[in-house]
Chimera marker file (.cmm) of the C-alpha trace (Angstrom):
<marker_set name="trace">
<marker id="1" x="34.555" y="20.444" z="57.650" r="1" g="1" b="0" radius="0.5"/>
<marker id="2" x="34.417" y="17.963" z="54.777" r="1" g="1" b="0" radius="0.5"/>
<marker id="3" x="31.229" y="16.864" z="53.100" r="1" g="1" b="0" radius="0.5"/>
<marker id="4" x="31.049" y="13.583" z="51.324" r="1" g="1" b="0" radius="0.5"/>
<marker id="5" x="28.682" y="13.684" z="48.410" r="1" g="1" b="0" radius="0.5"/>
<marker id="6" x="27.027" y="10.382" z="47.634" r="1" g="1" b="0" radius="0.5"/>
<marker id="7" x="28.670" y="8.616" z="44.739" r="1" g="1" b="0" radius="0.5"/>
<marker id="8" x="26.369" y="7.984" z="41.814" r="1" g="1" b="0" radius="0.5"/>
<marker id="9" x="26.429" y="4.223" z="41.495" r="1" g="1" b="0" radius="0.5"/>
<marker id="10" x="26.359" y="3.136" z="37.889" r="1" g="1" b="0" radius="0.5"/>
<marker id="11" x="24.355" y="0.098" z="36.899" r="1" g="1" b="0" radius="0.5"/>
<marker id="12" x="27.110" y="-1.447" z="34.826" r="1" g="1" b="0" radius="0.5"/>
<marker id="13" x="30.881" y="-1.350" z="34.849" r="1" g="1" b="0" radius="0.5"/>
<marker id="14" x="32.356" y="-0.363" z="31.509" r="1" g="1" b="0" radius="0.5"/>
<marker id="15" x="35.760" y="-0.620" z="29.837" r="1" g="1" b="0" radius="0.5"/>
<marker id="16" x="38.615" y="-0.180" z="32.340" r="1" g="1" b="0" radius="0.5"/>
<marker id="17" x="36.289" y="-0.225" z="35.372" r="1" g="1" b="0" radius="0.5"/>
<marker id="18" x="35.784" y="-3.971" z="34.936" r="1" g="1" b="0" radius="0.5"/>
<marker id="19" x="37.887" y="-5.639" z="37.643" r="1" g="1" b="0" radius="0.5"/>
<marker id="20" x="38.292" y="-9.160" z="36.305" r="1" g="1" b="0" radius="0.5"/>
<marker id="21" x="41.210" y="-10.715" z="34.412" r="1" g="1" b="0" radius="0.5"/>
<marker id="22" x="38.968" y="-12.770" z="32.133" r="1" g="1" b="0" radius="0.5"/>
<marker id="23" x="35.528" y="-11.989" z="30.706" r="1" g="1" b="0" radius="0.5"/>
<marker id="24" x="32.925" y="-13.948" z="28.758" r="1" g="1" b="0" radius="0.5"/>
<marker id="25" x="31.905" y="-12.115" z="25.585" r="1" g="1" b="0" radius="0.5"/>
<marker id="26" x="28.355" y="-12.694" z="24.313" r="1" g="1" b="0" radius="0.5"/>
<marker id="27" x="26.189" y="-11.187" z="21.608" r="1" g="1" b="0" radius="0.5"/>
<marker id="28" x="29.067" y="-10.378" z="19.269" r="1" g="1" b="0" radius="0.5"/>
<marker id="29" x="28.002" y="-10.032" z="15.614" r="1" g="1" b="0" radius="0.5"/>
<marker id="30" x="31.466" y="-10.115" z="14.002" r="1" g="1" b="0" radius="0.5"/>
<marker id="31" x="33.222" y="-12.830" z="11.972" r="1" g="1" b="0" radius="0.5"/>
<marker id="32" x="36.600" y="-12.182" z="13.589" r="1" g="1" b="0" radius="0.5"/>
<marker id="33" x="35.258" y="-12.293" z="17.167" r="1" g="1" b="0" radius="0.5"/>
<marker id="34" x="33.404" y="-15.333" z="18.490" r="1" g="1" b="0" radius="0.5"/>
<marker id="35" x="31.428" y="-15.689" z="21.721" r="1" g="1" b="0" radius="0.5"/>
<marker id="36" x="33.672" y="-17.082" z="24.438" r="1" g="1" b="0" radius="0.5"/>
<marker id="37" x="36.072" y="-16.388" z="27.273" r="1" g="1" b="0" radius="0.5"/>
<marker id="38" x="38.801" y="-13.786" z="26.591" r="1" g="1" b="0" radius="0.5"/>
<marker id="39" x="41.286" y="-11.864" z="28.675" r="1" g="1" b="0" radius="0.5"/>
<marker id="40" x="40.142" y="-8.372" z="29.655" r="1" g="1" b="0" radius="0.5"/>
<marker id="41" x="42.870" y="-6.818" z="27.467" r="1" g="1" b="0" radius="0.5"/>
<marker id="42" x="41.706" y="-8.757" z="24.369" r="1" g="1" b="0" radius="0.5"/>
<marker id="43" x="38.067" y="-7.820" z="24.965" r="1" g="1" b="0" radius="0.5"/>
<marker id="44" x="38.972" y="-4.153" z="25.426" r="1" g="1" b="0" radius="0.5"/>
<marker id="45" x="41.000" y="-4.305" z="22.183" r="1" g="1" b="0" radius="0.5"/>
<marker id="46" x="37.986" y="-5.744" z="20.305" r="1" g="1" b="0" radius="0.5"/>
<marker id="47" x="35.805" y="-2.933" z="21.689" r="1" g="1" b="0" radius="0.5"/>
<marker id="48" x="38.345" y="-0.247" z="20.692" r="1" g="1" b="0" radius="0.5"/>
<marker id="49" x="38.551" y="-1.663" z="17.149" r="1" g="1" b="0" radius="0.5"/>
<marker id="50" x="34.797" y="-1.339" z="16.777" r="1" g="1" b="0" radius="0.5"/>
<marker id="51" x="34.779" y="2.065" z="18.549" r="1" g="1" b="0" radius="0.5"/>
<marker id="52" x="32.282" y="0.747" z="21.114" r="1" g="1" b="0" radius="0.5"/>
<marker id="53" x="32.284" y="0.030" z="24.851" r="1" g="1" b="0" radius="0.5"/>
<marker id="54" x="32.886" y="-3.184" z="26.739" r="1" g="1" b="0" radius="0.5"/>
<marker id="55" x="29.955" y="-3.416" z="29.173" r="1" g="1" b="0" radius="0.5"/>
<marker id="56" x="29.729" y="-5.853" z="32.091" r="1" g="1" b="0" radius="0.5"/>
<marker id="57" x="26.207" y="-7.283" z="31.894" r="1" g="1" b="0" radius="0.5"/>
<marker id="58" x="26.309" y="-9.921" z="34.664" r="1" g="1" b="0" radius="0.5"/>
<marker id="59" x="29.116" y="-9.467" z="37.220" r="1" g="1" b="0" radius="0.5"/>
<marker id="60" x="27.941" y="-12.358" z="39.435" r="1" g="1" b="0" radius="0.5"/>
<marker id="61" x="29.154" y="-15.116" z="37.138" r="1" g="1" b="0" radius="0.5"/>
<marker id="62" x="32.742" y="-16.303" z="36.915" r="1" g="1" b="0" radius="0.5"/>
<marker id="63" x="34.034" y="-14.976" z="34.514" r="1" g="1" b="0" radius="0.5"/>
<marker id="64" x="31.650" y="-11.995" z="34.300" r="1" g="1" b="0" radius="0.5"/>
<marker id="65" x="29.480" y="-11.726" z="31.187" r="1" g="1" b="0" radius="0.5"/>
<marker id="66" x="30.274" y="-8.738" z="28.948" r="1" g="1" b="0" radius="0.5"/>
<marker id="67" x="29.004" y="-7.310" z="25.673" r="1" g="1" b="0" radius="0.5"/>
<marker id="68" x="30.533" y="-4.974" z="23.168" r="1" g="1" b="0" radius="0.5"/>
<marker id="69" x="28.026" y="-2.227" z="22.451" r="1" g="1" b="0" radius="0.5"/>
<marker id="70" x="27.322" y="1.505" z="22.475" r="1" g="1" b="0" radius="0.5"/>
<marker id="71" x="26.726" y="2.134" z="26.192" r="1" g="1" b="0" radius="0.5"/>
<marker id="72" x="24.652" y="5.326" z="25.807" r="1" g="1" b="0" radius="0.5"/>
<marker id="73" x="22.381" y="3.622" z="23.271" r="1" g="1" b="0" radius="0.5"/>
<marker id="74" x="22.110" y="0.581" z="25.566" r="1" g="1" b="0" radius="0.5"/>
<marker id="75" x="20.989" y="2.762" z="28.506" r="1" g="1" b="0" radius="0.5"/>
<marker id="76" x="18.492" y="4.589" z="26.285" r="1" g="1" b="0" radius="0.5"/>
<marker id="77" x="16.940" y="1.315" z="25.075" r="1" g="1" b="0" radius="0.5"/>
<marker id="78" x="16.702" y="-0.034" z="28.639" r="1" g="1" b="0" radius="0.5"/>
<marker id="79" x="14.960" y="3.150" z="29.752" r="1" g="1" b="0" radius="0.5"/>
<marker id="80" x="12.595" y="2.920" z="26.782" r="1" g="1" b="0" radius="0.5"/>
<marker id="81" x="11.727" y="-0.741" z="27.563" r="1" g="1" b="0" radius="0.5"/>
<marker id="82" x="11.083" y="0.124" z="31.202" r="1" g="1" b="0" radius="0.5"/>
<marker id="83" x="8.773" y="2.962" z="30.158" r="1" g="1" b="0" radius="0.5"/>
<marker id="84" x="6.860" y="0.682" z="27.758" r="1" g="1" b="0" radius="0.5"/>
<marker id="85" x="6.486" y="-1.978" z="30.452" r="1" g="1" b="0" radius="0.5"/>
<marker id="86" x="5.170" y="0.608" z="32.888" r="1" g="1" b="0" radius="0.5"/>
<marker id="87" x="2.673" y="1.907" z="30.313" r="1" g="1" b="0" radius="0.5"/>
<marker id="88" x="1.318" y="-1.603" z="29.658" r="1" g="1" b="0" radius="0.5"/>
<marker id="89" x="0.558" y="-2.194" z="33.333" r="1" g="1" b="0" radius="0.5"/>
<marker id="90" x="-3.088" y="-1.774" z="34.210" r="1" g="1" b="0" radius="0.5"/>
<marker id="91" x="-3.606" y="0.294" z="37.297" r="1" g="1" b="0" radius="0.5"/>
<marker id="92" x="-6.697" y="-0.792" z="39.205" r="1" g="1" b="0" radius="0.5"/>
<marker id="93" x="-8.266" y="1.724" z="41.536" r="1" g="1" b="0" radius="0.5"/>
<marker id="94" x="-10.377" y="0.684" z="44.488" r="1" g="1" b="0" radius="0.5"/>
<marker id="95" x="-13.438" y="2.804" z="45.207" r="1" g="1" b="0" radius="0.5"/>
<marker id="96" x="-15.304" y="2.618" z="48.496" r="1" g="1" b="0" radius="0.5"/>
<marker id="97" x="-19.041" y="2.670" z="49.090" r="1" g="1" b="0" radius="0.5"/>
<marker id="98" x="-20.265" y="2.922" z="52.662" r="1" g="1" b="0" radius="0.5"/>
<marker id="99" x="-23.674" y="2.555" z="54.234" r="1" g="1" b="0" radius="0.5"/>
<marker id="100" x="-25.349" y="1.561" z="57.498" r="1" g="1" b="0" radius="0.5"/>
<marker id="101" x="-27.092" y="-1.726" z="58.301" r="1" g="1" b="0" radius="0.5"/>
<marker id="102" x="-30.566" y="-0.127" z="58.091" r="1" g="1" b="0" radius="0.5"/>
<marker id="103" x="-30.196" y="1.746" z="54.792" r="1" g="1" b="0" radius="0.5"/>
<marker id="104" x="-33.445" y="2.541" z="52.978" r="1" g="1" b="0" radius="0.5"/>
<marker id="105" x="-34.384" y="0.980" z="49.613" r="1" g="1" b="0" radius="0.5"/>
<marker id="106" x="-33.998" y="4.185" z="47.607" r="1" g="1" b="0" radius="0.5"/>
<marker id="107" x="-30.633" y="5.024" z="49.180" r="1" g="1" b="0" radius="0.5"/>
<marker id="108" x="-29.497" y="1.460" z="48.469" r="1" g="1" b="0" radius="0.5"/>
<marker id="109" x="-30.420" y="1.831" z="44.786" r="1" g="1" b="0" radius="0.5"/>
<marker id="110" x="-28.385" y="5.047" z="44.564" r="1" g="1" b="0" radius="0.5"/>
<marker id="111" x="-25.368" y="3.208" z="46.028" r="1" g="1" b="0" radius="0.5"/>
<marker id="112" x="-25.884" y="0.356" z="43.524" r="1" g="1" b="0" radius="0.5"/>
<marker id="113" x="-25.927" y="2.815" z="40.588" r="1" g="1" b="0" radius="0.5"/>
<marker id="114" x="-22.699" y="4.364" z="41.862" r="1" g="1" b="0" radius="0.5"/>
<marker id="115" x="-21.068" y="0.940" z="42.180" r="1" g="1" b="0" radius="0.5"/>
<marker id="116" x="-22.191" y="0.010" z="38.647" r="1" g="1" b="0" radius="0.5"/>
<marker id="117" x="-20.564" y="3.163" z="37.308" r="1" g="1" b="0" radius="0.5"/>
<marker id="118" x="-17.289" y="2.335" z="39.098" r="1" g="1" b="0" radius="0.5"/>
<marker id="119" x="-17.304" y="-1.271" z="37.860" r="1" g="1" b="0" radius="0.5"/>
<marker id="120" x="-18.029" y="-0.224" z="34.262" r="1" g="1" b="0" radius="0.5"/>
<marker id="121" x="-14.982" y="2.064" z="34.435" r="1" g="1" b="0" radius="0.5"/>
<marker id="122" x="-12.869" y="-0.924" z="35.486" r="1" g="1" b="0" radius="0.5"/>
<marker id="123" x="-12.406" y="-0.019" z="39.148" r="1" g="1" b="0" radius="0.5"/>
<marker id="124" x="-12.745" y="-2.457" z="42.025" r="1" g="1" b="0" radius="0.5"/>
<marker id="125" x="-15.383" y="-1.596" z="44.595" r="1" g="1" b="0" radius="0.5"/>
<marker id="126" x="-15.038" y="-2.088" z="48.346" r="1" g="1" b="0" radius="0.5"/>
<marker id="127" x="-18.533" y="-2.013" z="49.827" r="1" g="1" b="0" radius="0.5"/>
<marker id="128" x="-18.759" y="-1.779" z="53.576" r="1" g="1" b="0" radius="0.5"/>
<marker id="129" x="-21.386" y="-1.526" z="56.242" r="1" g="1" b="0" radius="0.5"/>
<marker id="130" x="-20.380" y="0.704" z="59.127" r="1" g="1" b="0" radius="0.5"/>
<marker id="131" x="-21.849" y="-0.135" z="62.524" r="1" g="1" b="0" radius="0.5"/>
<marker id="132" x="-22.213" y="2.858" z="64.862" r="1" g="1" b="0" radius="0.5"/>
<marker id="133" x="-22.656" y="2.420" z="68.586" r="1" g="1" b="0" radius="0.5"/>
<marker id="134" x="-25.162" y="-0.280" z="69.472" r="1" g="1" b="0" radius="0.5"/>
<marker id="135" x="-26.029" y="-1.086" z="65.844" r="1" g="1" b="0" radius="0.5"/>
<marker id="136" x="-23.243" y="-3.701" z="66.049" r="1" g="1" b="0" radius="0.5"/>
<marker id="137" x="-25.939" y="-6.137" z="67.236" r="1" g="1" b="0" radius="0.5"/>
<marker id="138" x="-27.319" y="-6.110" z="63.662" r="1" g="1" b="0" radius="0.5"/>
<marker id="139" x="-24.317" y="-7.904" z="62.115" r="1" g="1" b="0" radius="0.5"/>
<marker id="140" x="-26.594" y="-10.362" z="60.349" r="1" g="1" b="0" radius="0.5"/>
<marker id="141" x="-28.572" y="-7.476" z="58.768" r="1" g="1" b="0" radius="0.5"/>
<marker id="142" x="-25.307" y="-5.981" z="57.511" r="1" g="1" b="0" radius="0.5"/>
<marker id="143" x="-24.245" y="-9.270" z="55.955" r="1" g="1" b="0" radius="0.5"/>
<marker id="144" x="-27.660" y="-9.666" z="54.288" r="1" g="1" b="0" radius="0.5"/>
<marker id="145" x="-27.424" y="-6.108" z="52.886" r="1" g="1" b="0" radius="0.5"/>
<marker id="146" x="-23.968" y="-6.825" z="51.440" r="1" g="1" b="0" radius="0.5"/>
<marker id="147" x="-25.080" y="-10.100" z="49.832" r="1" g="1" b="0" radius="0.5"/>
<marker id="148" x="-28.186" y="-8.424" z="48.345" r="1" g="1" b="0" radius="0.5"/>
<marker id="149" x="-25.914" y="-5.668" z="47.055" r="1" g="1" b="0" radius="0.5"/>
<marker id="150" x="-23.713" y="-8.279" z="45.344" r="1" g="1" b="0" radius="0.5"/>
<marker id="151" x="-26.781" y="-9.966" z="43.866" r="1" g="1" b="0" radius="0.5"/>
<marker id="152" x="-28.106" y="-6.659" z="42.465" r="1" g="1" b="0" radius="0.5"/>
<marker id="153" x="-24.782" y="-5.806" z="40.872" r="1" g="1" b="0" radius="0.5"/>
<marker id="154" x="-24.053" y="-9.300" z="39.533" r="1" g="1" b="0" radius="0.5"/>
<marker id="155" x="-24.335" y="-8.126" z="35.911" r="1" g="1" b="0" radius="0.5"/>
<marker id="156" x="-21.407" y="-5.692" z="36.247" r="1" g="1" b="0" radius="0.5"/>
<marker id="157" x="-19.131" y="-7.271" z="38.825" r="1" g="1" b="0" radius="0.5"/>
<marker id="158" x="-18.310" y="-10.435" z="40.681" r="1" g="1" b="0" radius="0.5"/>
<marker id="159" x="-17.566" y="-10.928" z="44.361" r="1" g="1" b="0" radius="0.5"/>
<marker id="160" x="-13.821" y="-11.135" z="44.872" r="1" g="1" b="0" radius="0.5"/>
<marker id="161" x="-14.006" y="-11.399" z="48.659" r="1" g="1" b="0" radius="0.5"/>
<marker id="162" x="-17.068" y="-12.431" z="50.637" r="1" g="1" b="0" radius="0.5"/>
<marker id="163" x="-18.228" y="-10.252" z="53.581" r="1" g="1" b="0" radius="0.5"/>
<marker id="164" x="-15.632" y="-10.018" z="56.355" r="1" g="1" b="0" radius="0.5"/>
<marker id="165" x="-15.981" y="-8.333" z="59.749" r="1" g="1" b="0" radius="0.5"/>
<marker id="166" x="-13.144" y="-6.012" z="60.692" r="1" g="1" b="0" radius="0.5"/>
<marker id="167" x="-13.641" y="-3.963" z="63.843" r="1" g="1" b="0" radius="0.5"/>
<marker id="168" x="-16.895" y="-2.000" z="63.449" r="1" g="1" b="0" radius="0.5"/>
<marker id="169" x="-16.940" y="-2.517" z="59.691" r="1" g="1" b="0" radius="0.5"/>
<marker id="170" x="-18.086" y="-5.407" z="57.548" r="1" g="1" b="0" radius="0.5"/>
<marker id="171" x="-16.787" y="-5.228" z="54.011" r="1" g="1" b="0" radius="0.5"/>
<marker id="172" x="-16.893" y="-7.083" z="50.714" r="1" g="1" b="0" radius="0.5"/>
<marker id="173" x="-14.799" y="-6.517" z="47.577" r="1" g="1" b="0" radius="0.5"/>
<marker id="174" x="-16.280" y="-6.575" z="44.074" r="1" g="1" b="0" radius="0.5"/>
<marker id="175" x="-14.211" y="-6.830" z="40.892" r="1" g="1" b="0" radius="0.5"/>
<marker id="176" x="-15.405" y="-5.771" z="37.431" r="1" g="1" b="0" radius="0.5"/>
<marker id="177" x="-16.451" y="-8.476" z="34.972" r="1" g="1" b="0" radius="0.5"/>
<marker id="178" x="-14.525" y="-8.694" z="31.730" r="1" g="1" b="0" radius="0.5"/>
<marker id="179" x="-16.700" y="-7.639" z="28.810" r="1" g="1" b="0" radius="0.5"/>
<link id1="1" id2="2" r="1" g="1" b="0" radius="0.2"/>
<link id1="2" id2="3" r="1" g="1" b="0" radius="0.2"/>
<link id1="3" id2="4" r="1" g="1" b="0" radius="0.2"/>
<link id1="4" id2="5" r="1" g="1" b="0" radius="0.2"/>
<link id1="5" id2="6" r="1" g="1" b="0" radius="0.2"/>
<link id1="6" id2="7" r="1" g="1" b="0" radius="0.2"/>
<link id1="7" id2="8" r="1" g="1" b="0" radius="0.2"/>
<link id1="8" id2="9" r="1" g="1" b="0" radius="0.2"/>
<link id1="9" id2="10" r="1" g="1" b="0" radius="0.2"/>
<link id1="10" id2="11" r="1" g="1" b="0" radius="0.2"/>
<link id1="11" id2="12" r="1" g="1" b="0" radius="0.2"/>
<link id1="12" id2="13" r="1" g="1" b="0" radius="0.2"/>
<link id1="13" id2="14" r="1" g="1" b="0" radius="0.2"/>
<link id1="14" id2="15" r="1" g="1" b="0" radius="0.2"/>
<link id1="15" id2="16" r="1" g="1" b="0" radius="0.2"/>
<link id1="16" id2="17" r="1" g="1" b="0" radius="0.2"/>
<link id1="17" id2="18" r="1" g="1" b="0" radius="0.2"/>
<link id1="18" id2="19" r="1" g="1" b="0" radius="0.2"/>
<link id1="19" id2="20" r="1" g="1" b="0" radius="0.2"/>
<link id1="20" id2="21" r="1" g="1" b="0" radius="0.2"/>
<link id1="21" id2="22" r="1" g="1" b="0" radius="0.2"/>
<link id1="22" id2="23" r="1" g="1" b="0" radius="0.2"/>
<link id1="23" id2="24" r="1" g="1" b="0" radius="0.2"/>
<link id1="24" id2="25" r="1" g="1" b="0" radius="0.2"/>
<link id1="25" id2="26" r="1" g="1" b="0" radius="0.2"/>
<link id1="26" id2="27" r="1" g="1" b="0" radius="0.2"/>
<link id1="27" id2="28" r="1" g="1" b="0" radius="0.2"/>
<link id1="28" id2="29" r="1" g="1" b="0" radius="0.2"/>
<link id1="29" id2="30" r="1" g="1" b="0" radius="0.2"/>
<link id1="30" id2="31" r="1" g="1" b="0" radius="0.2"/>
<link id1="31" id2="32" r="1" g="1" b="0" radius="0.2"/>
<link id1="32" id2="33" r="1" g="1" b="0" radius="0.2"/>
<link id1="33" id2="34" r="1" g="1" b="0" radius="0.2"/>
<link id1="34" id2="35" r="1" g="1" b="0" radius="0.2"/>
<link id1="35" id2="36" r="1" g="1" b="0" radius="0.2"/>
<link id1="36" id2="37" r="1" g="1" b="0" radius="0.2"/>
<link id1="37" id2="38" r="1" g="1" b="0" radius="0.2"/>
<link id1="38" id2="39" r="1" g="1" b="0" radius="0.2"/>
<link id1="39" id2="40" r="1" g="1" b="0" radius="0.2"/>
<link id1="40" id2="41" r="1" g="1" b="0" radius="0.2"/>
<link id1="41" id2="42" r="1" g="1" b="0" radius="0.2"/>
<link id1="42" id2="43" r="1" g="1" b="0" radius="0.2"/>
<link id1="43" id2="44" r="1" g="1" b="0" radius="0.2"/>
<link id1="44" id2="45" r="1" g="1" b="0" radius="0.2"/>
<link id1="45" id2="46" r="1" g="1" b="0" radius="0.2"/>
<link id1="46" id2="47" r="1" g="1" b="0" radius="0.2"/>
<link id1="47" id2="48" r="1" g="1" b="0" radius="0.2"/>
<link id1="48" id2="49" r="1" g="1" b="0" radius="0.2"/>
<link id1="49" id2="50" r="1" g="1" b="0" radius="0.2"/>
<link id1="50" id2="51" r="1" g="1" b="0" radius="0.2"/>
<link id1="51" id2="52" r="1" g="1" b="0" radius="0.2"/>
<link id1="52" id2="53" r="1" g="1" b="0" radius="0.2"/>
<link id1="53" id2="54" r="1" g="1" b="0" radius="0.2"/>
<link id1="54" id2="55" r="1" g="1" b="0" radius="0.2"/>
<link id1="55" id2="56" r="1" g="1" b="0" radius="0.2"/>
<link id1="56" id2="57" r="1" g="1" b="0" radius="0.2"/>
<link id1="57" id2="58" r="1" g="1" b="0" radius="0.2"/>
<link id1="58" id2="59" r="1" g="1" b="0" radius="0.2"/>
<link id1="59" id2="60" r="1" g="1" b="0" radius="0.2"/>
<link id1="60" id2="61" r="1" g="1" b="0" radius="0.2"/>
<link id1="61" id2="62" r="1" g="1" b="0" radius="0.2"/>
<link id1="62" id2="63" r="1" g="1" b="0" radius="0.2"/>
<link id1="63" id2="64" r="1" g="1" b="0" radius="0.2"/>
<link id1="64" id2="65" r="1" g="1" b="0" radius="0.2"/>
<link id1="65" id2="66" r="1" g="1" b="0" radius="0.2"/>
<link id1="66" id2="67" r="1" g="1" b="0" radius="0.2"/>
<link id1="67" id2="68" r="1" g="1" b="0" radius="0.2"/>
<link id1="68" id2="69" r="1" g="1" b="0" radius="0.2"/>
<link id1="69" id2="70" r="1" g="1" b="0" radius="0.2"/>
<link id1="70" id2="71" r="1" g="1" b="0" radius="0.2"/>
<link id1="71" id2="72" r="1" g="1" b="0" radius="0.2"/>
<link id1="72" id2="73" r="1" g="1" b="0" radius="0.2"/>
<link id1="73" id2="74" r="1" g="1" b="0" radius="0.2"/>
<link id1="74" id2="75" r="1" g="1" b="0" radius="0.2"/>
<link id1="75" id2="76" r="1" g="1" b="0" radius="0.2"/>
<link id1="76" id2="77" r="1" g="1" b="0" radius="0.2"/>
<link id1="77" id2="78" r="1" g="1" b="0" radius="0.2"/>
<link id1="78" id2="79" r="1" g="1" b="0" radius="0.2"/>
<link id1="79" id2="80" r="1" g="1" b="0" radius="0.2"/>
<link id1="80" id2="81" r="1" g="1" b="0" radius="0.2"/>
<link id1="81" id2="82" r="1" g="1" b="0" radius="0.2"/>
<link id1="82" id2="83" r="1" g="1" b="0" radius="0.2"/>
<link id1="83" id2="84" r="1" g="1" b="0" radius="0.2"/>
<link id1="84" id2="85" r="1" g="1" b="0" radius="0.2"/>
<link id1="85" id2="86" r="1" g="1" b="0" radius="0.2"/>
<link id1="86" id2="87" r="1" g="1" b="0" radius="0.2"/>
<link id1="87" id2="88" r="1" g="1" b="0" radius="0.2"/>
<link id1="88" id2="89" r="1" g="1" b="0" radius="0.2"/>
<link id1="89" id2="90" r="1" g="1" b="0" radius="0.2"/>
<link id1="90" id2="91" r="1" g="1" b="0" radius="0.2"/>
<link id1="91" id2="92" r="1" g="1" b="0" radius="0.2"/>
<link id1="92" id2="93" r="1" g="1" b="0" radius="0.2"/>
<link id1="93" id2="94" r="1" g="1" b="0" radius="0.2"/>
<link id1="94" id2="95" r="1" g="1" b="0" radius="0.2"/>
<link id1="95" id2="96" r="1" g="1" b="0" radius="0.2"/>
<link id1="96" id2="97" r="1" g="1" b="0" radius="0.2"/>
<link id1="97" id2="98" r="1" g="1" b="0" radius="0.2"/>
<link id1="98" id2="99" r="1" g="1" b="0" radius="0.2"/>
<link id1="99" id2="100" r="1" g="1" b="0" radius="0.2"/>
<link id1="100" id2="101" r="1" g="1" b="0" radius="0.2"/>
<link id1="101" id2="102" r="1" g="1" b="0" radius="0.2"/>
<link id1="102" id2="103" r="1" g="1" b="0" radius="0.2"/>
<link id1="103" id2="104" r="1" g="1" b="0" radius="0.2"/>
<link id1="104" id2="105" r="1" g="1" b="0" radius="0.2"/>
<link id1="105" id2="106" r="1" g="1" b="0" radius="0.2"/>
<link id1="106" id2="107" r="1" g="1" b="0" radius="0.2"/>
<link id1="107" id2="108" r="1" g="1" b="0" radius="0.2"/>
<link id1="108" id2="109" r="1" g="1" b="0" radius="0.2"/>
<link id1="109" id2="110" r="1" g="1" b="0" radius="0.2"/>
<link id1="110" id2="111" r="1" g="1" b="0" radius="0.2"/>
<link id1="111" id2="112" r="1" g="1" b="0" radius="0.2"/>
<link id1="112" id2="113" r="1" g="1" b="0" radius="0.2"/>
<link id1="113" id2="114" r="1" g="1" b="0" radius="0.2"/>
<link id1="114" id2="115" r="1" g="1" b="0" radius="0.2"/>
<link id1="115" id2="116" r="1" g="1" b="0" radius="0.2"/>
<link id1="116" id2="117" r="1" g="1" b="0" radius="0.2"/>
<link id1="117" id2="118" r="1" g="1" b="0" radius="0.2"/>
<link id1="118" id2="119" r="1" g="1" b="0" radius="0.2"/>
<link id1="119" id2="120" r="1" g="1" b="0" radius="0.2"/>
<link id1="120" id2="121" r="1" g="1" b="0" radius="0.2"/>
<link id1="121" id2="122" r="1" g="1" b="0" radius="0.2"/>
<link id1="122" id2="123" r="1" g="1" b="0" radius="0.2"/>
<link id1="123" id2="124" r="1" g="1" b="0" radius="0.2"/>
<link id1="124" id2="125" r="1" g="1" b="0" radius="0.2"/>
<link id1="125" id2="126" r="1" g="1" b="0" radius="0.2"/>
<link id1="126" id2="127" r="1" g="1" b="0" radius="0.2"/>
<link id1="127" id2="128" r="1" g="1" b="0" radius="0.2"/>
<link id1="128" id2="129" r="1" g="1" b="0" radius="0.2"/>
<link id1="129" id2="130" r="1" g="1" b="0" radius="0.2"/>
<link id1="130" id2="131" r="1" g="1" b="0" radius="0.2"/>
<link id1="131" id2="132" r="1" g="1" b="0" radius="0.2"/>
<link id1="132" id2="133" r="1" g="1" b="0" radius="0.2"/>
<link id1="133" id2="134" r="1" g="1" b="0" radius="0.2"/>
<link id1="134" id2="135" r="1" g="1" b="0" radius="0.2"/>
<link id1="135" id2="136" r="1" g="1" b="0" radius="0.2"/>
<link id1="136" id2="137" r="1" g="1" b="0" radius="0.2"/>
<link id1="137" id2="138" r="1" g="1" b="0" radius="0.2"/>
<link id1="138" id2="139" r="1" g="1" b="0" radius="0.2"/>
<link id1="139" id2="140" r="1" g="1" b="0" radius="0.2"/>
<link id1="140" id2="141" r="1" g="1" b="0" radius="0.2"/>
<link id1="141" id2="142" r="1" g="1" b="0" radius="0.2"/>
<link id1="142" id2="143" r="1" g="1" b="0" radius="0.2"/>
<link id1="143" id2="144" r="1" g="1" b="0" radius="0.2"/>
<link id1="144" id2="145" r="1" g="1" b="0" radius="0.2"/>
<link id1="145" id2="146" r="1" g="1" b="0" radius="0.2"/>
<link id1="146" id2="147" r="1" g="1" b="0" radius="0.2"/>
<link id1="147" id2="148" r="1" g="1" b="0" radius="0.2"/>
<link id1="148" id2="149" r="1" g="1" b="0" radius="0.2"/>
<link id1="149" id2="150" r="1" g="1" b="0" radius="0.2"/>
<link id1="150" id2="151" r="1" g="1" b="0" radius="0.2"/>
<link id1="151" id2="152" r="1" g="1" b="0" radius="0.2"/>
<link id1="152" id2="153" r="1" g="1" b="0" radius="0.2"/>
<link id1="153" id2="154" r="1" g="1" b="0" radius="0.2"/>
<link id1="154" id2="155" r="1" g="1" b="0" radius="0.2"/>
<link id1="155" id2="156" r="1" g="1" b="0" radius="0.2"/>
<link id1="156" id2="157" r="1" g="1" b="0" radius="0.2"/>
<link id1="157" id2="158" r="1" g="1" b="0" radius="0.2"/>
<link id1="158" id2="159" r="1" g="1" b="0" radius="0.2"/>
<link id1="159" id2="160" r="1" g="1" b="0" radius="0.2"/>
<link id1="160" id2="161" r="1" g="1" b="0" radius="0.2"/>
<link id1="161" id2="162" r="1" g="1" b="0" radius="0.2"/>
<link id1="162" id2="163" r="1" g="1" b="0" radius="0.2"/>
<link id1="163" id2="164" r="1" g="1" b="0" radius="0.2"/>
<link id1="164" id2="165" r="1" g="1" b="0" radius="0.2"/>
<link id1="165" id2="166" r="1" g="1" b="0" radius="0.2"/>
<link id1="166" id2="167" r="1" g="1" b="0" radius="0.2"/>
<link id1="167" id2="168" r="1" g="1" b="0" radius="0.2"/>
<link id1="168" id2="169" r="1" g="1" b="0" radius="0.2"/>
<link id1="169" id2="170" r="1" g="1" b="0" radius="0.2"/>
<link id1="170" id2="171" r="1" g="1" b="0" radius="0.2"/>
<link id1="171" id2="172" r="1" g="1" b="0" radius="0.2"/>
<link id1="172" id2="173" r="1" g="1" b="0" radius="0.2"/>
<link id1="173" id2="174" r="1" g="1" b="0" radius="0.2"/>
<link id1="174" id2="175" r="1" g="1" b="0" radius="0.2"/>
<link id1="175" id2="176" r="1" g="1" b="0" radius="0.2"/>
<link id1="176" id2="177" r="1" g="1" b="0" radius="0.2"/>
<link id1="177" id2="178" r="1" g="1" b="0" radius="0.2"/>
<link id1="178" id2="179" r="1" g="1" b="0" radius="0.2"/>
</marker_set>
């Protein structure tokens, strides 16, 4: 019984793995070599002279675009750029606050304080009114509660999505204000 292990597909073809007769060299910093179209053998010779690799950057073009560079260093820098890009992305969490259509004043204030804390931290808040059983007849009360909630919290967040009914839930999304 033979097992075929998955081949590790490399991102770029290098040196003799390039399967084109002509290549377009770019990003060359030498006086003797100019950017342009060369035969694969000439490009490989230039790379050997500099003790670097010929790397196929864009194989979709005709002729494929190649660079002469240190391949390991190139991969390291790409990985580093990707990591920096990922670190710069802001991850926004969405917190949920749930209550019924006939919530008391004090309980409502507690929910507002919680939402303020979430918004000050930079999280989005999804506030929803959950209708149980026959309380679904109080849809208008639920909408009023959500709009009052948004009004109370106006200092910390703005309404990103107005109240929407979805099944037995009516929800609204609040986004933090930029300070």
